[in-house]
C-alpha positions as semicolon CSV with decimal commas, in nm:
position;residue;x (nm);y (nm);z (nm)
1;M;0,000;0,000;0,000
2;Y;0,277;0,242;0,094
3;I;0,599;0,307;-0,091
4;S;0,878;0,233;0,152
5;M;1,037;0,554;0,277
6;P;1,400;0,511;0,386
7;H;1,572;0,698;0,667
8;I;1,255;0,796;0,851
9;E;1,191;0,695;1,209
10;K;0,836;0,578;1,247
11;N;0,626;0,393;1,497
12;N;0,520;0,064;1,342
13;K;0,315;-0,076;1,627
14;K;-0,007;-0,230;1,504
15;V;-0,304;-0,033;1,629
16;Q;-0,570;-0,234;1,811
17;V;-0,892;-0,100;1,950
18;S;-0,982;-0,287;2,264
19;G;-1,306;-0,271;2,459
20;L;-1,451;-0,111;2,278
21;P;-1,910;3,578;1,535
22;S;-2,138;3,638;1,437
23;A;-2,132;3,892;1,152
24;R;-2,233;4,255;1,191
25;G;-2,605;4,284;1,139
26;I;-2,682;3,926;1,239
27;N;-2,884;3,913;1,557
28;I;-2,785;3,602;1,749
29;N;-2,999;3,556;2,057
30;S;-2,865;3,431;2,388
31;R;-2,617;3,148;2,358
32;S;-2,744;2,993;2,681
33;Q;-2,988;2,733;2,556
34;G;-3,005;2,495;2,850
35;P;-2,936;2,124;2,849
36;G;-3,260;2,011;2,686
37;E;-3,151;1,956;2,325
38;G;-2,991;1,625;2,240
39;M;-2,992;1,507;2,600
40;A;-3,260;1,237;2,593
41;S;-3,012;0,983;2,729
42;G;-2,927;1,203;3,026
43;K;-2,558;1,179;2,936
44;R;-2,335;1,466;2,833
45;Q;-2,324;1,491;2,453
46;N;-1,992;1,550;2,276
47;L;-1,869;1,582;1,921
48;I;-1,495;1,561;1,851
49;I;-1,355;1,686;1,521
50;V;-1,037;1,488;1,447
51;A;-0,806;1,599;1,168
52;H;-0,460;1,694;1,049
53;G;-0,351;2,055;1,070
54;R;-0,420;2,259;0,754
55;S;-0,721;2,042;0,669
56;G;-0,996;2,299;0,721
57;S;-1,050;2,204;1,083
58;S;-1,068;2,564;1,205
59;F;-1,334;2,650;0,947
60;T;-1,530;2,335;1,029
61;G;-1,497;2,385;1,402
62;N;-1,609;2,745;1,373
63;I;-1,942;2,628;1,235
64;F;-2,013;2,453;1,563
65;N;-1,857;2,743;1,753
66;H;-2,137;2,962;1,618
67;H;-2,419;2,728;1,720
68;P;-2,589;2,863;2,035
69;S;-2,625;2,515;2,188
70;V;-2,253;2,437;2,167
71;F;-1,976;2,483;2,421
72;Y;-1,680;2,492;2,181
73;L;-1,315;2,433;2,269
74;F;-1,037;2,502;2,021
75;E;-0,768;2,231;2,027
76;P;-0,782;2,136;2,397
77;Y;-0,476;1,914;2,352
78;Q;-0,280;2,239;2,349
79;T;-0,346;2,265;2,723
80;A;-0,193;1,921;2,777
81;E;0,101;2,028;2,561
82;R;0,163;2,349;2,755
83;L;0,126;2,192;3,099
84;H;0,351;1,901;3,002
85;G;0,606;2,132;2,840
86;K;0,589;2,003;2,483
87;V;0,407;1,762;2,254
88;E;0,526;1,406;2,313
89;P;0,266;1,170;2,165
90;F;0,465;0,859;2,258
91;D;0,561;0,971;2,611
92;K;0,374;0,794;2,892
93;D;0,344;1,103;3,113
94;Y;0,210;1,312;2,824
95;E;-0,035;1,035;2,743
96;A;-0,161;1,013;3,102
97;E;-0,198;1,391;3,132
98;S;-0,379;1,412;2,798
99;L;-0,618;1,132;2,885
100;E;-0,706;1,286;3,223
101;W;-0,772;1,624;3,060
102;M;-0,978;1,496;2,769
103;N;-1,177;1,254;2,984
104;G;-1,260;1,545;3,212
105;L;-1,368;1,778;2,932
106;L;-1,605;1,518;2,789
107;K;-1,809;1,547;3,110
108;C;-1,753;1,923;3,167
109;D;-1,488;1,856;3,432
110;F;-1,199;2,101;3,397
111;V;-0,971;1,889;3,618
112;S;-0,785;2,153;3,822
113;P;-0,736;2,528;3,874
114;R;-0,409;2,493;3,683
115;H;-0,597;2,374;3,375
116;A;-0,846;2,659;3,407
117;Q;-0,558;2,908;3,435
118;D;-0,406;2,773;3,115
119;L;-0,735;2,828;2,931
120;D;-0,753;3,178;3,075
121;H;-0,402;3,254;2,949
122;Y;-0,475;3,118;2,602
123;Y;-0,817;3,272;2,542
124;R;-0,743;3,602;2,720
125;K;-0,376;3,663;2,640
126;V;-0,276;3,465;2,331
127;M;-0,605;3,538;2,151
128;R;-0,646;3,895;2,277
129;R;-0,595;4,052;1,934
130;E;-0,871;3,849;1,771
131;S;-1,190;4,027;1,666
132;R;-1,543;3,929;1,760
133;H;-1,560;3,732;1,434
134;T;-1,254;3,518;1,504
135;Q;-1,292;3,425;1,870
136;A;-1,163;3,072;1,929
137;S;-1,457;2,997;2,160
138;L;-1,771;3,207;2,157
139;A;-1,890;3,029;2,471
140;L;-1,583;3,157;2,655
141;S;-1,624;3,504;2,503
142;S;-1,984;3,544;2,621
143;P;-2,153;3,603;2,958
144;P;-2,080;3,520;3,234
145;F;-1,715;3,541;3,123
146;C;-1,767;3,867;2,936
147;R;-2,000;4,156;3,005
148;F;-2,147;4,139;2,654
149;S;-2,205;3,867;2,397
150;T;-2,000;3,882;2,077
151;Y;-2,305;3,981;1,871
152;D;-2,343;4,295;2,083
153;P;-2,170;4,604;1,935
154;M;-2,048;4,682;2,286
155;W;-1,840;4,362;2,298
156;S;-1,462;4,394;2,314
157;Q;-1,179;4,203;2,474
158;G;-1,185;4,466;2,744
159;S;-1,535;4,355;2,840
160;C;-1,401;4,005;2,916
161;K;-1,244;4,060;3,255
162;E;-1,386;3,757;3,433
163;T;-1,110;3,502;3,484
164;F;-1,178;3,136;3,419
165;D;-1,255;2,979;3,752
166;Q;-1,267;2,600;3,736
167;K;-1,606;2,570;3,903
168;M;-1,761;2,841;3,689
169;L;-1,633;2,675;3,373
170;E;-1,790;2,349;3,480
171;Q;-2,121;2,507;3,574
172;V;-2,151;2,703;3,249
173;C;-2,055;2,402;3,037
174;K;-2,310;2,176;3,207
175;T;-2,594;2,423;3,250
176;N;-2,586;2,660;2,954
177;Y;-2,495;2,431;2,666
178;S;-2,634;2,095;2,558
179;M;-2,324;1,978;2,370
180;T;-1,948;2,013;2,389
181;V;-1,764;2,028;2,057
182;M;-1,387;2,031;2,028
183;K;-1,136;1,992;1,752
184;A;-0,831;1,772;1,799
185;L;-0,531;1,728;1,572
186;F;-0,374;1,385;1,525
187;G;-0,025;1,518;1,592
188;R;-0,110;1,609;1,953
189;M;-0,298;1,289;2,036
190;P;-0,130;1,011;2,235
191;Q;0,011;0,767;1,978
192;T;-0,112;1,018;1,714
193;N;-0,438;0,827;1,673
194;I;-0,801;0,824;1,785
195;K;-0,780;0,494;1,972
196;H;-0,781;0,649;2,321
197;L;-1,080;0,871;2,236
198;I;-1,279;0,568;2,125
199;Q;-1,188;0,383;2,443
200;M;-1,284;0,676;2,667
201;C;-1,620;0,712;2,497
202;D;-1,689;0,338;2,518
203;A;-1,596;0,317;2,886
204;S;-1,796;0,610;3,021
205;S;-2,146;0,597;3,165
206;E;-2,147;0,978;3,200
207;F;-2,108;1,097;2,842
208;E;-2,159;1,000;2,480
209;C;-1,945;1,091;2,181
210;K;-1,964;1,135;1,811
211;I;-1,653;1,173;1,599
212;L;-1,631;1,387;1,287
213;F;-1,335;1,250;1,092
214;L;-1,229;1,545;0,877
215;V;-1,004;1,483;0,579
216;R;-0,867;1,695;0,299
217;D;-0,691;1,624;-0,028
218;P;-0,323;1,580;0,068
219;R;-0,232;1,793;-0,233
220;G;-0,394;2,077;-0,040
221;I;-0,273;1,985;0,309
222;I;0,096;1,936;0,236
223;P;0,174;2,258;0,043
224;S;-0,031;2,452;0,298
225;S;0,168;2,289;0,579
226;Q;0,490;2,398;0,413
227;A;0,358;2,751;0,367
228;V;0,309;2,788;0,744
229;N;0,646;2,624;0,823
230;F;0,524;2,290;0,953
231;F;0,825;2,176;0,752
232;R;1,083;2,334;0,526
233;D;1,228;2,189;0,210
234;R;1,548;2,347;0,082
235;D;1,606;2,050;-0,149
236;R;1,422;2,186;-0,452
237;I;1,548;1,905;-0,675
238;G;1,494;1,599;-0,458
239;L;1,220;1,748;-0,235
240;S;1,338;1,522;0,046
241;R;1,139;1,693;0,321
242;T;0,825;1,706;0,107
243;R;0,861;1,333;0,048
244;E;0,905;1,266;0,419
245;F;0,614;1,486;0,526
246;S;0,386;1,339;0,258
247;Y;0,471;0,986;0,362
248;L;0,415;1,046;0,733
249;N;0,100;1,254;0,690
250;C;-0,075;1,003;0,468
251;K;0,048;0,706;0,669
252;R;-0,102;0,863;0,982
253;T;-0,430;0,923;0,798
254;E;-0,450;0,562;0,691
255;E;-0,364;0,432;1,038
256;N;-0,657;0,628;1,177
257;L;-0,884;0,513;0,896
258;D;-0,787;0,155;0,982
259;I;-0,902;0,214;1,340
260;L;-1,229;0,352;1,211
261;R;-1,279;0,059;0,976
262;S;-1,228;-0,193;1,260
263;L;-1,491;-0,042;1,490
264;P;-1,802;-0,244;1,581
265;A;-2,136;-0,172;1,414
266;M;-2,257;0,035;1,709
267;W;-2,011;0,309;1,609
268;R;-2,128;0,345;1,249
269;K;-2,385;0,613;1,326
270;R;-2,150;0,789;1,565
271;I;-1,872;0,857;1,314
272;K;-1,888;1,065;1,000
273;I;-1,612;1,106;0,742
274;L;-1,623;1,459;0,605
275;R;-1,411;1,569;0,311
276;Y;-1,329;1,935;0,356
277;E;-1,384;1,994;-0,014
278;D;-1,747;1,878;0,008
279;L;-1,812;2,136;0,278
280;A;-1,611;2,418;0,120
281;L;-1,768;2,380;-0,224
282;N;-2,126;2,370;-0,091
283;P;-2,136;2,515;0,261
284;S;-2,515;2,534;0,298
285;K;-2,563;2,170;0,202
286;G;-2,270;2,072;0,422
287;L;-2,416;2,262;0,717
288;A;-2,744;2,072;0,701
289;K;-2,560;1,740;0,698
290;L;-2,334;1,838;0,987
291;L;-2,622;1,947;1,208
292;E;-2,817;1,634;1,123
293;F;-2,519;1,421;1,223
294;A;-2,469;1,616;1,547
295;E;-2,843;1,613;1,619
296;L;-2,844;1,988;1,657
297;P;-3,127;2,208;1,529
298;M;-3,079;2,438;1,232
299;N;-3,011;2,794;1,338
300;D;-3,085;3,088;1,108
301;A;-2,812;3,310;1,246
302;L;-2,557;3,032;1,204
303;S;-2,669;2,978;0,845
304;K;-2,630;3,349;0,769
305;W;-2,291;3,362;0,939
306;L;-2,168;3,064;0,736
307;H;-2,277;3,226;0,411
308;L;-2,075;3,534;0,497
309;A;-1,776;3,336;0,626
310;S;-1,757;3,131;0,305
311;H;-1,797;3,423;0,061
312;K;-1,576;3,729;0,022
313;G;-1,724;4,075;0,034
314;E;-1,832;4,208;-0,304
315;T;-1,620;4,522;-0,293
316;K;-1,259;4,588;-0,199
317;V;-1,379;4,803;0,090
318;E;-1,590;4,516;0,225
319;Q;-1,304;4,271;0,184
320;D;-1,058;4,495;0,368
321;A;-1,307;4,554;0,649
322;N;-1,392;4,185;0,688
323;P;-1,080;3,969;0,640
324;W;-1,258;3,683;0,822
325;R;-1,477;3,644;0,513
326;Q;-1,308;3,415;0,259
327;D;-1,413;3,229;-0,055
328;S;-1,416;2,872;0,076
329;A;-1,439;2,715;-0,272
330;E;-1,139;2,917;-0,388
331;G;-0,945;2,813;-0,080
332;A;-1,017;2,444;-0,133
333;N;-0,884;2,463;-0,489
334;R;-0,597;2,706;-0,435
335;W;-0,330;2,437;-0,460
336;R;-0,435;2,369;-0,819
337;W;-0,293;2,696;-0,945
338;K;-0,025;2,758;-0,684
339;V;0,163;2,428;-0,651
340;M;0,411;2,309;-0,912
341;P;0,321;1,985;-1,096
342;Y;0,642;1,814;-0,983
343;D;0,552;1,872;-0,618
344;I;0,204;1,732;-0,684
345;T;0,356;1,421;-0,842
346;V;0,566;1,360;-0,529
347;I;0,261;1,393;-0,303
348;E;0,054;1,161;-0,521
349;H;0,333;0,904;-0,515
350;Y;0,333;0,877;-0,136
351;C;-0,039;0,933;-0,081
352;K;-0,197;0,743;-0,369
353;H;-0,355;0,472;-0,155
354;V;-0,519;0,702;0,096
355;M;-0,631;0,926;-0,192
356;K;-0,807;0,627;-0,345
357;L;-0,977;0,540;-0,014
358;L;-1,108;0,896;0,015
359;G;-1,209;0,944;-0,348
360;Y;-0,945;1,193;-0,462
361;K;-0,853;1,156;-0,830
362;R;-0,486;1,158;-0,920
363;L;-0,356;1,392;-1,189
364;N;-0,079;1,162;-1,311
365;L;0,129;1,453;-1,441
366;S;-0,161;1,624;-1,622
367;Y;-0,081;1,993;-1,587
368;E;-0,384;2,082;-1,801
369;I;-0,634;1,906;-1,574
370;Q;-0,467;2,052;-1,264
371;R;-0,535;2,406;-1,387
372;Q;-0,893;2,343;-1,509
373;I;-1,084;2,413;-1,191
374;D;-1,415;2,314;-1,351
375;I;-1,289;1,954;-1,371
376;S;-1,363;1,789;-1,037
377;L;-1,092;1,581;-0,873
378;I;-1,336;1,425;-0,624
379;E;-1,534;1,105;-0,666
380;D;-1,894;1,126;-0,544
381;D;-1,869;0,777;-0,397
382;F;-1,556;0,663;-0,215
383;E;-1,452;0,346;-0,039
384;A;-1,404;0,477;0,316
385;S;-1,757;0,621;0,327
386;R;-1,900;0,275;0,263
387;W;-1,743;0,140;0,583
388;L;-2,000;0,335;0,785
389;V;-2,307;0,215;0,598
390;D;-2,525;-0,041;0,777
């Protein structure tokens, strides 16, 4: 399945699953909806978006962030990383700390004052320059943590003076929101896979989970990763680092898909594979499917926000005033006119099997097809999606 990649250290253990902002002019009413929706079982409801970096996970997560029933957390594994000192997916201490933290969050337990302080530092200090439209968690940027809600013109970071007390976080999470949604990147997970999340969800009598398995065409992920310095490749002839990153990225994707494929039938309705391109090219249709999967009601303000977030302003003045508004379809296809064909050939070489599983068509050196955006490179039906059909 995979071309052998020399001189790369990799973990070859076989994975087993055991035991198993609203825009200006949009009036969003109170985000505090109460625990009634989606809570028929009496258990805390959770949805975890799992993905690689640069796969559209922030855009996808922000959809849930803007739903008034959702308590949204942006990459909570970052807290485990900061408190541990660094990301060490194969370190036992990092694994234990991550599991304690994630298991707590899935039942609105914020573990310790130290964890709450880390969230306070991240959302209040690191994210302090973000506008109302780009808040990493609207739930944490709304009352009682802030004087005003983000839809209120009076909102500013200065109105968010309430520090994150552990008990208050827990009370707000449990009482004001019916579902917790978080996004988690493979690279920060213990063993870089979803196995531990599955096991936690299976073992708990206090909460239930759904997993949104977000994927993107590796020809989009890998150049984007290089552009933000996830890796650097000074070898413009051999592209040695591009080869290594492509191999490891797609190998990790397939390892996680293998876990998904091996799950018992009871999980089939609790996991959804979402190709970022399907959402980016048709956001309104994608929104309906996402909310149906999450068992969340449609929300008019969310629908309007998504339309704005996925379409640029019509004039230059509007675009300059609202940089949070982007053309999602253009973004999904950007690699097709920015990335050199030779680079694409390297990525296809190392990722061809996972591309086939996910329904991405290879170019096979066709520069003409690469540049013709009206020619789709996505199969409507793909093998991995059939694994979840009863």
